[in-house]
N, C-alpha and C positions, 0 to 999 in steps of 0.2 A: 504493500499500499504506500509506503513512504517513497518507493522508487518511482511509482507512477506520479505522485505529487510533484516530485522533483522534476520529472520529465515535462509534466504540464506547465510548471512555472517556467522552466527554461524555454519551452516553446512559445509562451506568451511573451516573455521578455524578448525573444528573438523577433517575433512578429512586431512588437512595439518598436523595437530599434530599427527595423527594416522600413516601416511605414511612417514613423514619426517625421523625419525631415522632409519627405516629400509632400506630406499633408500640410505641414507648417509653411513650406515654400509656396505652394499653390495658394494657400490662404492670403499671402501678402499681395497678390494681385488685385487691383481695383479697376473698375470700370467708371469712366467719367464722360458725360456729355457736356460739352464745352463750346464757347465761342472765343476764337483766337483774338487776343488783345494786341499782342506785339511779339517780336522775336529778336533774339540777339545771335546773329550768325557767328560772331567771334566766340561766344560762350557756349554756342550750340544748345540754346534754351529757348523756350517760348513761354509766355504768359497767357493764360486763358481764364475767362469768367466761367466757372463751373457751376452747373445747376446745383442748388442747395448747398454750396460750399464756399462761394466767393471766388476770389482771384487766387490762382494757384500757378506756380512755376514748374515747368517740366524739363528734365534734361534729356537731350537726344544723344544716343551713342551710336557707334558703328552697327550694333545688333539691333536697333530700333528698326522695325518693319513698318513701311508705309504702303497704304492701299489707296489708289486713285488720287494720291497727292504725294508731294515730295516736301522735304523740309524747305527748300527754296520757294515753294508756292504757298506756304502758310502765310496768309494775309489777314489783316484786321478784318474782323466780322465773319470770317469762314467758320462754319459750324462743324466741329470734329468730334469723333469718339476717340478717347484715349484709354488704353489699357496700360497701367503703370504700376510700379513697385516702389516701396521704400528702400533706399540703399544710402548709407552713410548720411542720413538725415535730410535726403531730398528725394523728391519723386522722379523716377527714371521711367521714361516712356518706353514701353516694350513694343506696342503697336499704336499707329495713329492712322485714322481713316476719315474720309469725309462723312459726315453724320448721315445715318439713314433717314433723318428728318428731311434733308435735302432731296434725297432719292425719292421719298414718298411724295413730296410736294410736286417734283418734276413729273414723277410717274403718273399721278392722278390728273393731270391736266386734260381737260376735255372730257372726263368721265363723271358720271354722277350728276348730270344736269337735269336729269328728269327720270321718272320710273319707266318711260317708253323707250329708253335708249337700247 
């Protein structure tokens, strides 16, 4: 009986050690809907007015993925979605893309004008 208990405890401890870092790493990613305010090409950062959070600064790195936009095309007023993580006390953008709000607005043009369409 004692041997089974030891094996069970070791199995649980091994499982926790294996899944712990991956779970906590994934939990640090956050999604933000934002409007670009400004960018600093030299510092590779941009400021954005984030819904329900106010103004935030995001750092862009070589590994930041861009979808349908590039760092150079981030301009004031552009609505974006940012997936970011905290690293060294700042928000680092993992992915930046043009907001789905823009796609929906453009995609719905001409539709829904009446029930007979």
